[in-house]
N, C-alpha and C positions, 0 to 999 in steps of 0.2 A: 664260358670254356678259354681260358689261359694258358692250356698245353692238350694237345691231339699224341694220340697211340697212336700208330700201323705198324701190323703186321700183316706184309710179302707173302701171302701164304704160299707161292708157287716158288718160292727164296724159302721156304723153312724147311728144316729137316731132322725131329726129334733124337731120331734115333742116329744118326751122323756127326749130332754136337757130344753127345756120350748121356742124354738122356734129359730134353730140358736145359741145357746147361740156365740159360735167361731165369728160371723159376730160382737155380741154385744162389745166380752167381750176387741175382737181386737185395740191397742190401733191407731194403721197408720188408721184404719176407721174413728177413732172418729176424723182425722185432714181432714177432709172433702175426703182423700182419698180410691177410693175403689182396697183396701187389700184383703178382703175376702167376696163374693157376691157369686147367690144362682145361681146356675145350672140351663141348662135347666131340670136335673135331677132337680130337688127342693134342692141336697147336695150342700155342701161348695165347691167352687172351689172359689183356694188360688192363687195368684199374683204371681210365685214369685222374680219378678223384685224388685216390692215391700216391701216382705217380710222382716222384721230386724232380726227373727231370734227369740224374744224375748221370745217366750216358752209360752204364756199366751195361748194360743189356748191349746198350747201340755197337758198344766198342765193340764188345767181346762174340759173338755171335760173328759166329765166322763162315753167316752166312750172307752176311748185311743184311738178312729178314728182318731187321725192327729198326723203325723209323720213329725217333720221339719228338713233334719243336714244338718250343715258346710261341704261343700264337699272338699276334701285332697287336697289344698294349688297347689300342683304337677300336680292333675289333669283338665289338659287345654280342651281338648277336651267335644265335646258333646256327650248325648249316641248316641250310636248306635243305640238304641230298646229301644218306651215307649208303656206300655200300656195303650195308651190315655194323659190326662192330670192331671194331678195329682198322675199318676200311676208312677206301680216299670218302674226304668231306665236299660236299661246294658249297662256299659261302656264297649267300645271293647271286644273281640274274643279271646281266647285259637289262639294259630296254629299247623295243622298239620303238621307231616315233614321225610317221606317219609325215612323208615327204620324207623322207633322207635311207641312207645306206648307210646303215649304221654296220660295221669292219669290230671283226672282235681278232687277236692277233696273244698267241701267248703258247708257250711248248709243247710237244706233243703227250701227254697226260694230265694235265693245267683243271680239264675238268668244261674245255669248251665246247664239245661232243656231249656232254650234259649237258651244258646248260639248254644247247640251243633246243635238244629231245624234249626239253622240262617244258621252255615254248610250246612247241611247236603239239604237243601234252602227247606225242610220242611215250615220254614218259614218265609217271606220277610222280609225284616230290614222299618222299618221309618224313618230309621235314625234321631229323633227325631222330624219330624213331625207330629206332632200329627194331623193335621187340614188335611191332604190328604190323603189320604186313600193311604195302601200298592200300592207299584206299580206293576199291574196286567201285564206287559210285562215284562217273563224274563229273556229275554235280557238284558234292559234298567236296569230292576234290581239288577242286576251283571257292568253293565256300572260303576252306580251310589256307586257302594261296588267302586269299581276300586277306583274309584277318591276321596269316602271316605279315604284310608285307603295308598292313593297317598305314594308311597315312602318308604312302610312298604313291609317285608314279605306275607302277605296279599295279595298286589296287586297284585304283581303275580301270588296268587293263586285260588281268584275269574278270574283273568285276566283268568286262565287255565279250571278253573269249565266253565265258558264263553263258550271260544273259544274249548266244549265238547270232550279237555286234558284228565278231571280228573270230572272220575266216580261216587258216594258216595255211598253209604248200608248203610244204618241209624238203627240202633235193639231199638226201643223206650222199652220206662216206666216201659206200665203198657199194657204188657204182657197176662193179664187176658182179654184182650179186642178183644186179635186176634177172638177167635169163633163169637166175635158176624161180623165178617166183611168177616170171613172165613169158605165156607165149606168143607164138604167134607174128604175121610179120610187122615193120614197121608203121607202116602207113595203117595199119587198121586199130592199132596200138595207140598212134595217137589219135588220132581220130578218135576215140573213145576218151578221148582227156582232154577230148577242146571241147568246152563247157563257153566260152568266150567267141569261137568264130572266128579265128585270126588263123589256121592249121599254115595261109598260104604265102605268109607275109610271118610267121615265125619260122618256116623250112628253109623260104631264102634268106632272110639274118642269117638262122646258126647255119647253113650250107648242108644241108641235108636234103640233101632232093632229087642224089642217088646214092643214097641207103632206105631209101620209101619201099622197094619188092622186099626185100634182105631180110630173111626171117632175123630176130632179137637172138639168137646164137650165132652168129653167126655174121659179129659187126666188130670193132677194132674198138682201143679202150679210148680212148679220142670219143667217135660214131657214139661209140654206147654214155660219153658224157656227156654229148648236148644235147643227146635222143634224154633224157635222164631231166633237162636244164632244160628242154620242150615243154615235156610233160607239167611236170611243175609251172610254168608261169599261162599253161594253156589254161589252166582250172581256174577259175574264179576264184581270192582272197583279197583280201585285207594285210595281210600281212603274208611276205614268201622266204619262207629261210635255206642258203644255200651253203654246204659244208663243203670247202672245196672245191671251186666248180671246177679247175683250170687243171687240176694234174687229171695227165692224158694228153691233155692239148695243147698242140705248139705255138709256138708266140706269135706268125697272124689268131689262130683261131684264141686266144687269151685274150687280144684285145677288143678282137668282134662281142667272144661275151661278155666283158669287162664294159663294156660300150653296153649293149643292151641289157647285164641287168641292173645298173647306172641308170637309163634310163625309166625301169622302170616305175621308180618311186613320182608316189602323186599325193596333195592332198590327200586323197584315199586308199595309198596306201604306203606300206613302210618294206621295207628290205633288210635284212641282215645276213652278212656271210662273214664266213672262216671262213680266210686264205692264208698259206705263206709265200705266196708269190708278191713283195716289196711292192711291187710296181702297178703292180696286178692290184692292188687288195688298196692302194695310192689311189689310184684312180679312179674306182668305183666308190669311196667308202668316204664319202660326208661324216661320221663320225664313229670316236675309236674308240674303241674299251679295252683296254689292256687287260690281265689275264696272266693274274702270277700265285708264284706260291713254292709246292716242291710234287712234281713230279710224283702221281703215284698215292700220294701221301692228302694235302690240298689245294686248291686251288679257289683263291677270292678273286674278284668282280672289282676294275675299279671307276671312279664314276667317268661319264664322256667325255670325251674330247677332241678336241676337231683334228680332223686327219692328221692334215701336217704332224700337227704338236703333240701326236698320238704317237704316231712311229718317230715323231724326235722323242721323247722320252722313254720309248720303249729303245730303242739302238743308243741311250742315253745311260738305263738299266737304273735308274730312279726319281720318286717323284714326291716332285717338290711339297704338292700340297698332302698326301697325305705323307708324310716323309719317311717314305717308304723305300728302300734299296732293293731288290729283286736279282739285277745280278752286281758284280765284283770288277765290273768294268765297262768302261763306253767301245763301244763301235766306229768305226770312222771306215771311212772311202776314201783312198788314196788312189793317187796316179802311179799306176804301177808303169815302173820306168821298164825298158824294151831289151831283152838279154844278148848282149852280146853277137853280132850276125856277122859271122866270119867263116872260114871256110871250115878251115883249124877248127871253129866248134859246133857241125853243125852234126849230129843224131845220126841220122840218114834220112832217105832223100825217097821219093815215089816217080815215078814216072808214067806220062800217058796214060790213059790208058780205063778202059769203055768195059763194061755187061750191060747181057741183054741180058731180061729174067719174067719171062713172061711176056708180054703187054708194054713190060716198063724197060723205054731205055735207062744209062747210069755210063755218063761218064767227071775224068777229074781231069783237070788240066796237072804238068809236074807239082812238085811241093815240097818245102823240105818241114824237117822241124830240127829244132837249136838242141846244147843242152841247156836243161836248166831251165826249157822253158817248160811251159804251158799251154796248149792253141786250144780255144772255146771251136767248135765244131756248133753252127746256127742256118734252121733254116725248119723250112716242112716239113708235116708227118708227110708219109710216101713220096719220101724226094729224092733215096738214096743213102743217105748221112749212116743208119747205119749197113750197110750192105758195101757202102765204101771200107767200114772201120771193120769188118771182119773180111774184105779182097787184102788190105792191110795186112788184117792174124794170119791169112792165110790159111780161112774157112773160109772162103770164097775164089775159085781161078778166075783172075778175067782176060774175055776175047778176046780186048787185044792190049798190047803191054804190058809189063811187071810193074808190080809193085814196088820189086825195091827195095823190099825194108831189111838189112840186111845188122839185125839184129838183138837181142833176147829184145820178149817180150809178153806183157802180161794182161791177160783180155779180161774185163766186168761186165756182159752182158747186160741189154737191158730187160731180159724177163728172168728176174732168178729162180729154181726150185726150191721152191718150198715144205714137199712133197719127203725130203730127207729125216733119217731121227737120230743121224751124228748129232755126236755132242759139241759143242759149238768150240770147247776146248781143243776138240781135234785135228776142228777144222783151222783156226789156230794157234796150231801150238808152231809155227818156224814167226807167226805176229808177239806173243805172247813171247819167244825164245831174246830175240835179236830183235823187235820196235817196241819195247812196253809200252818207252816212255815218249814217245814217238806220232807212234797211233793207235797201237792200244787204250797211252790213259784218252787222251782225249776226240777219243773216237767212243769215250767212256761204255769200253765191252766188259769189264769184269763181271759186275753182277750179272750177264749172261753165260760168258764161259761154263757152267753144268747145265746151259739148260741144252736142247733139242734144238733141230731149224725151228722142224716142224712148229714148233710151239712155242716162236717170235715173230710181234707182229712186222708189217711192211718195212716199219723204221729201224724197227731192231735189224732184220735178216739184210736190208742197204748194208749197215752201216758193218753188217759182218763182210757180205761179198766186196766188200770194201776196203777192210784190212783186207782182206786174203788178197787180194788183185797185186795190193802195192806192199806184202810182205815177201815178195814172188821173189829170187833172183834174176829180174828183168829189166831196162836198158829203157826201150819203153814202154807206159803206160796205156791202157787205153781205156774209155770208164764209159761207158753209154748212161746215158737220166742217170747219175747222181744221183740227184737233187733231190729224184721222185723217192716218196714217205718222209722225206725230213719235216721242220720245222724248222721255220726260221735261221733260230742262232744253229740248230744242229749242219744246214747249208754255209755258215757262217763260218763256225767251226771247223767243219768242213774242206769250206778252200782257205785256210787256215794252213792246215793238217795239210793239204796237195803244194801248200806251196812254199811252205817248209822244207818238204821230201822230195820236192822241184829242186829248189836254190840253194840244197846241202851235202844233193850226189848230182855227180854227173845223169844223169836222168833226164826224161822230158811223157809228156804229160799232155791227150789227148785228149779230152771232155765233149761229149754229144751234151747238150742238155737244151732246155727251154728256158730257163728262169735269171732273165736278162743281169740282173740283179746276182745273183747268182754269178754269171758268167766275165760281167761287169769287174768284180771284188778277185779276180783269182785269173786274166788270160791275158796275157803280155802281148798272143794277133788273134785273128780269127780266120776260119776258111766256111764261106759264106755257100748256102747249099741256093742254087735257080731252078725253078725251070715250074712245071707241073705237077699238081700229086698222082700217083698210080698211071703217068706217063713217060718223062719225063727228070731227070735232073742230071743239075751238070756242078761240078764243083769247080772255083775256081783257083789262084795259090792263094797258100796265106795271105791279109791288108792286115795292114796297123790295125790297132781296135778303134781305131779311128775314120778309118778306110770300112772296118766292114761292119761298122754299125752305120755309118752313112747308112753304103749300102742294104740294109735289112733296115733300117727303121723307114727311110726314102720309096720301101717298095711295099710298107704297112703306111705311109704316110703320116705317121706322129715323128716328134723331134721328142729328146728330151734334152733335162736344163739340170745342174746340178744343186741339192737343198744347199742351202750354204752354210750351216752348223752342222750333216755330217758327212755331206758329198755324195748324201749318194743322189743314184740319175732317179727324174720326176716324168712321168708325161703334161707338157704343156697346153695347157686345154683348147682345143679346133680352132680356129681362128682368134686367138687369141695377136696382145702384138708380139711377145716375147716366139709365138709362135709363129709368123708372118715372117718376124726377120732371121729368121734363123731355119727357114725355107725358103728364103730367097736370097742367104746366102749361102746356102746351100750348107747350112752344120744342121745334120739334123741332130747330132749327137755332142752333145756339148761337153770338152777336156777337160 
């Protein structure tokens, strides 16, 4: 297979293009052959064996519904799974390694979840035979996989799975669906999952003691995530798979969960993780598989690399061994110079204030935000970050003191409304008219403009909400957890969008988030929240990046160094010489 043609059926509108424009324009069709024809669903079907890759249908389709890609010459095998004719194709799979944590990194829509669902036995692959339904008999399905991967490590793995020598436990990505499929109190659900008699140990490690008597429908996203991880680990298995285990978690919980997952691997146990938080992934993983290709079209799994090398290669965008460049630019982390901190450059100020919310007490010292500045806001969940931002936005009135924000502002909330059937182009009308080059283009929103909000994925909805907030006529932009649902590259692209936006206009941006790499990449200063979740929270005055990171990292007892090649922050191994040196000097954050 040298060429792959994919029809994005959600974008295809045969009536809107004048009755199958692609069929009329195809030069192979004009010779009398049937390269593009009408399928049974009235949508076009492209015969890949006849397609020459001329690009006419791709370029002329008004809805961007067709992708025709020439695959790398080195790619000889057939796809392991394809979502129907002219559908997404996945080539090969990552390999579990006993005693190691294997990390998987790649863009959204590149096949990461599909790959691990196959490994977990959740999805039966069709081995590129889209005319035949997936094999229903489990043993026969594994027999076909053994034959498909004959002569490789995966042959041995699927033989052992088929022969019941390897049992797999899988923590899915969408933990918010758990309450729809499970009923009862958290304690009862986890007790039923506890096959290894580790209930007390896991509950204590993951900090779930205070939610055990809650109904599963009455817990937060972060609590659901930790409950799902606990239920997965409590079951007996030789392979544990975690799809985005740090989503919804705060910075402290991310380190706890990362350490917990890392410690699962031993000579009898393999672990696999999909993760977009580079610091957490680097901390968990021993091995990295890069997945590359074109989102929504095809995905390829690289050869395994060491964690350090793999992440550096991913940021570099070029794999020397495979001779593949999957990104046209390198990603580097540069120390951001401080903005001009003068009285005349202050955009807005807030005064000392406090607010009582039920049994929770929030207080904040006075502070300010400068023009052209991005202020990162960080701290544990349930400590008042969102409530503080809402007070600045005028959505909550403080009990004492005044926010003092005397400028126009735009607010993107933490939780997004996905129920609207409004078209994206209507929501982003101002952005399309005024910010096509600096917001709509970089955030890759043009393909979404004719979709409805309730049709969008979490990452698509997030990018639309960010663009809507940035396009408003405001001097202060408040973004609550904008990196949620975004992949690594989208987070770094967003960092550049926000940096360019703040530096080219007299605006200030305040970003609440938990991804250290994301905040390190874009922030000029940090506002650090301290306290006790659900009891009290306090925000001091904004600090320099070094002061803020030191305060945060000291609290979680972790030190960060910088990777020499890319400049990205990396966690030092606890008790290592570098870790001891930085702690003794009080420099938990290495600039």
